C-alpha positions as CSV (number, residue, x, y, z in Angstrom):
1,M,20.7,-16.1,1.5
2,R,17.5,-18.8,2.4
3,I,15.5,-15.8,2.8
4,R,17.0,-13.8,-0.4
5,V,16.1,-16.9,-2.8
6,L,12.5,-17.4,-0.9
7,A,12.1,-14.0,-1.7
8,G,12.7,-14.3,-5.3
9,I,10.9,-17.1,-5.6
10,T,8.2,-15.3,-4.1
11,F,8.4,-12.3,-6.2
12,L,8.7,-14.5,-9.2
13,S,5.4,-16.2,-8.5
14,L,3.3,-13.2,-7.6
15,L,4.4,-11.4,-11.3
16,R,2.6,-14.7,-12.4
17,N,-0.5,-14.8,-10.4
18,K,-3.1,-15.1,-13.1
19,L,-5.5,-12.9,-10.7
20,I,-3.3,-10.3,-9.6
21,V,-2.6,-9.8,-13.1
22,L,-6.1,-9.6,-14.2
23,I,-7.1,-6.9,-11.9
24,F,-3.9,-5.2,-12.6
25,G,-4.8,-5.0,-16.3
26,V,-7.6,-4.2,-15.6
27,F,-6.8,-1.1,-13.3
28,L,-4.3,0.4,-15.6
29,S,-6.9,0.5,-18.3
30,I,-9.1,2.4,-15.9
31,V,-6.2,4.7,-15.2
32,L,-5.5,5.2,-18.7
33,L,-9.4,6.2,-19.4
34,M,-8.8,9.2,-17.0
35,S,-6.2,10.6,-19.2
36,S,-8.9,12.1,-21.6
37,P,-10.3,14.5,-18.8
38,L,-6.4,15.9,-18.3
39,L,-6.0,16.7,-22.3
40,T,-9.4,18.6,-21.8
41,M,-8.2,20.7,-18.8
42,K,-4.9,21.5,-20.7
43,S,-7.0,23.1,-23.6
44,M,-8.2,25.5,-20.7
45,A,-4.7,26.4,-19.3
46,G,-4.3,29.2,-22.3
47,E,-7.7,30.5,-20.8
48,N,-7.2,30.5,-17.1
49,Q,-3.7,29.2,-16.5
50,A,-4.6,29.4,-12.2
51,T,-7.9,27.4,-12.8
52,A,-6.8,25.2,-14.8
53,Q,-3.7,24.2,-12.6
54,G,-6.0,24.0,-9.7
55,M,-8.4,21.5,-11.8
56,I,-5.4,19.3,-12.5
57,A,-4.3,19.1,-9.5
58,N,-7.2,17.9,-7.9
59,L,-8.0,15.3,-10.5
60,L,-4.5,13.9,-10.2
61,S,-5.0,14.1,-5.8
62,V,-8.0,11.7,-7.2
63,I,-6.4,9.5,-9.4
64,T,-3.1,9.6,-7.3
65,A,-5.4,8.3,-4.1
66,M,-7.3,5.7,-6.6
67,V,-4.3,4.4,-7.7
68,S,-2.4,4.3,-4.4
69,G,-5.8,2.6,-2.7
70,F,-5.2,-0.2,-5.3
71,G,-1.9,-0.5,-4.1
72,S,-3.3,-1.3,-0.4
73,L,-5.5,-4.0,-2.0
74,L,-2.9,-5.6,-3.5
75,A,-0.2,-5.7,-0.7
76,A,-3.2,-6.9,2.0
77,W,-4.0,-9.6,-0.7
78,S,-0.3,-10.6,-1.7
79,A,0.8,-11.5,1.8
80,A,-2.3,-13.5,2.7
81,D,-2.3,-15.7,-0.6
82,A,1.4,-15.7,-0.4
83,V,1.8,-17.6,2.8
84,A,-1.8,-19.2,2.5
85,S,-1.2,-20.5,-0.8
86,E,2.0,-22.5,0.2
87,M,0.0,-24.0,3.6
88,K,-2.7,-24.8,1.2
89,T,-0.6,-26.8,-1.8
90,G,1.7,-28.1,1.2
91,T,4.5,-26.7,-0.5
92,I,5.5,-25.1,2.9
93,L,6.5,-28.6,4.3
94,A,9.0,-29.6,1.5
95,I,10.0,-25.8,2.3
96,L,11.0,-25.9,6.2
97,A,12.8,-29.5,5.5
98,R,15.5,-28.1,4.1
99,P,15.7,-26.7,7.2
100,V,14.0,-23.7,7.2
101,R,12.9,-21.6,10.2
102,R,9.3,-20.7,10.5
103,W,10.0,-17.3,11.0
104,E,12.4,-17.2,8.1
105,F,9.3,-18.5,5.6
106,L,7.4,-15.4,7.2
107,L,10.2,-13.2,6.4
108,A,11.0,-14.6,2.7
109,K,7.1,-14.3,2.3
110,Y,7.4,-10.5,3.2
111,C,10.1,-9.5,1.6
112,G,9.0,-10.9,-1.4
113,V,5.6,-9.4,-1.2
114,L,8.1,-5.7,-0.8
115,M,9.7,-6.2,-3.8
116,L,6.1,-6.5,-6.1
117,M,5.1,-3.6,-4.2
118,A,8.5,-1.5,-5.1
119,V,7.8,-2.6,-8.3
120,Y,4.2,-1.3,-7.8
121,V,5.2,2.2,-6.7
122,I,7.9,2.9,-9.6
123,F,5.1,2.2,-11.9
124,M,2.2,4.7,-9.6
125,F,5.6,7.4,-9.7
126,A,5.7,7.0,-13.3
127,V,1.9,7.4,-13.8
128,D,1.5,10.2,-12.3
129,N,4.5,12.3,-14.2
130,V,3.5,10.7,-17.2
131,L,-0.8,12.2,-16.2
132,A,1.0,15.2,-15.2
133,W,3.0,15.8,-18.9
134,I,0.0,15.0,-20.9
135,A,-1.7,18.3,-18.8
136,G,1.3,20.1,-19.3
137,Q,2.4,20.1,-16.0
138,R,5.1,19.0,-13.8
139,I,5.0,17.5,-10.2
140,V,7.2,19.5,-8.3
141,T,6.7,17.3,-5.2
142,G,10.0,15.7,-4.1
143,S,10.5,11.9,-5.5
144,W,11.5,10.3,-2.6
145,V,8.3,11.3,-0.6
146,L,6.1,9.9,-3.6
147,V,8.2,6.6,-3.1
148,V,8.8,6.2,0.5
149,Y,5.6,7.0,1.9
150,P,3.4,4.3,0.1
151,M,6.4,1.7,0.3
152,V,5.9,2.4,4.6
153,R,1.8,2.0,4.3
154,Y,1.7,-0.7,1.8
155,A,4.5,-2.4,4.5
156,I,1.8,-1.9,7.4
157,Y,-1.0,-3.6,4.8
158,A,1.2,-6.8,4.2
159,A,2.4,-7.2,7.6
160,L,-1.4,-6.9,9.1
161,A,-2.5,-9.1,6.2
162,M,0.6,-12.1,6.9
163,W,-0.3,-11.9,10.7
164,L,-4.4,-12.5,10.5
165,V,-3.4,-15.2,7.7
166,T,-1.8,-17.3,10.2
167,A,-4.8,-17.7,12.1
168,M,-7.6,-17.7,9.8
169,H,-8.6,-18.3,5.4
170,P,-6.7,-15.6,3.7
171,V,-10.1,-13.7,2.0
172,F,-11.0,-12.9,6.0
173,A,-7.5,-11.7,6.7
174,F,-7.9,-10.0,3.8
175,V,-11.5,-8.1,4.3
176,I,-10.4,-7.3,8.1
177,V,-7.2,-5.2,7.1
178,M,-9.1,-3.3,4.6
179,F,-11.7,-2.8,6.8
180,A,-9.1,-1.8,9.4
181,G,-7.4,0.6,7.0
182,L,-10.9,2.5,6.2
183,T,-11.6,2.6,9.7
184,A,-8.2,4.1,10.3
185,N,-8.9,6.7,8.0
186,L,-12.8,7.6,9.4
187,V,-11.2,7.7,13.0
188,S,-8.5,10.2,12.6
189,P,-9.1,13.3,14.4
190,E,-9.2,15.4,10.9
191,S,-11.8,13.0,9.5
192,L,-15.8,13.4,9.8
193,G,-16.8,10.1,9.2
194,A,-17.3,8.3,11.7
195,M,-18.5,11.0,14.5
196,F,-21.1,8.8,14.8
197,L,-19.6,6.6,17.2
198,P,-18.8,7.5,20.8
199,Q,-15.9,9.6,21.9
200,W,-13.9,7.4,23.8
201,L,-14.7,4.1,20.6
202,R,-13.2,6.9,18.7
203,T,-9.9,7.8,20.4
204,A,-9.3,4.4,21.3
205,L,-9.2,3.3,17.1
206,F,-7.2,6.1,16.6
207,Y,-4.5,4.7,19.3
208,V,-4.4,1.1,18.4
209,L,-5.1,1.1,14.4
210,P,-2.1,2.7,12.3
211,S,-1.9,6.2,11.0
212,L,-2.6,5.8,7.9
213,N,-3.0,9.4,6.7
214,L,-0.1,10.5,8.1
215,L,1.6,8.1,5.9
216,S,-0.2,9.5,2.4
217,E,1.6,10.6,-0.1
218,D,-1.3,12.9,-1.2
219,R,-0.5,15.1,1.8
220,F,2.3,16.3,-0.5
221,L,1.2,16.4,-3.9
222,A,2.1,19.6,-6.1
223,I,2.2,21.0,-9.3
224,T,3.8,24.3,-8.6
225,A,6.1,25.2,-5.8
226,A,3.4,27.9,-4.6
227,T,1.2,25.2,-3.2
228,L,3.9,23.0,-2.5
229,N,3.4,21.3,1.6
230,K,7.0,22.3,3.4
231,T,7.7,20.0,6.0
232,P,10.3,19.3,8.3
233,W,12.5,16.9,8.1
234,H,11.9,15.3,11.7
235,E,7.8,15.3,10.7
236,H,8.2,13.0,8.2
237,A,11.7,11.0,10.6
238,I,8.4,11.0,13.2
239,A,5.6,9.6,10.5
240,L,7.6,7.1,8.9
241,A,9.6,6.0,12.1
242,H,5.9,5.3,12.9
243,G,4.7,3.1,10.2
244,L,7.9,1.0,9.9
245,D,7.2,0.5,14.0
246,Y,3.4,-0.7,13.4
247,A,4.6,-2.9,10.5
248,L,7.5,-4.8,12.6
249,V,5.3,-5.3,15.2
250,A,2.8,-6.4,12.9
251,L,5.2,-8.9,11.3
252,L,6.9,-10.2,15.4
253,L,3.2,-11.2,16.2
254,A,3.1,-12.8,12.2
255,A,5.9,-14.9,13.5
256,F,4.7,-15.5,16.9
257,C,1.2,-17.2,16.0
258,F,2.8,-19.0,12.9
259,R,4.9,-20.7,15.4
260,R,2.2,-22.9,16.9
261,R,0.2,-23.1,13.1
262,A,-0.6,-26.5,11.9
263,L,0.9,-27.2,8.7
264,A,-1.1,-29.6,7.5
265,R,-3.2,-28.9,3.9
266,D,-6.5,-27.0,4.2
């Protein structure tokens, strides 16, 4: 009961966060501006259907990657700020005096962040489908894939940020999480972005960092049944279990580190 109430309060406070609202508004404007190229591609569909569909699919993939990447930023910052702001203002002392255990406080904050990200994922899903509709196409990828995969990925970002913010300033925690996410993508076997690193270091980072490429919904994005990636259910299960396990471990580490964290005002 206490966790549910605190999670709801966290969710509402994040919705009222002026910085998040401002950044979200600017980002939405950028996404809407990208609808113009889709209309141009739609006009080309009558001339060459196959070429137009390929161009539309590529542009949708770019938009999805951009929107999805912004969600990662939002998840990490929201998680870090949700904990740090309570400690900075000192309101955490009043909350824990009710009494609320420290792990309950963290779990409530985490659930509040995930509620925010669930709203964002629904928005992201709607944007993808609306843009495809503007282009005269339809996304045939399973709806659950475009919802579950980003949610699990954002759960990892939020848990990592919450773990780090128990030991450092939220800005530092945010930067480290973003750097870790970028590095995780660069050291994946299919990426050539970190070839300058020694092989042993690439291998070590690959096993230590989460496999975020495995949790990318962009792998399954398609507007025609012919280009739809057929993935067995057990591969979905393994990928999602990997993400949930990583998020759980990071959240447990956050709870462990938070046990001895000083709660006085900064």
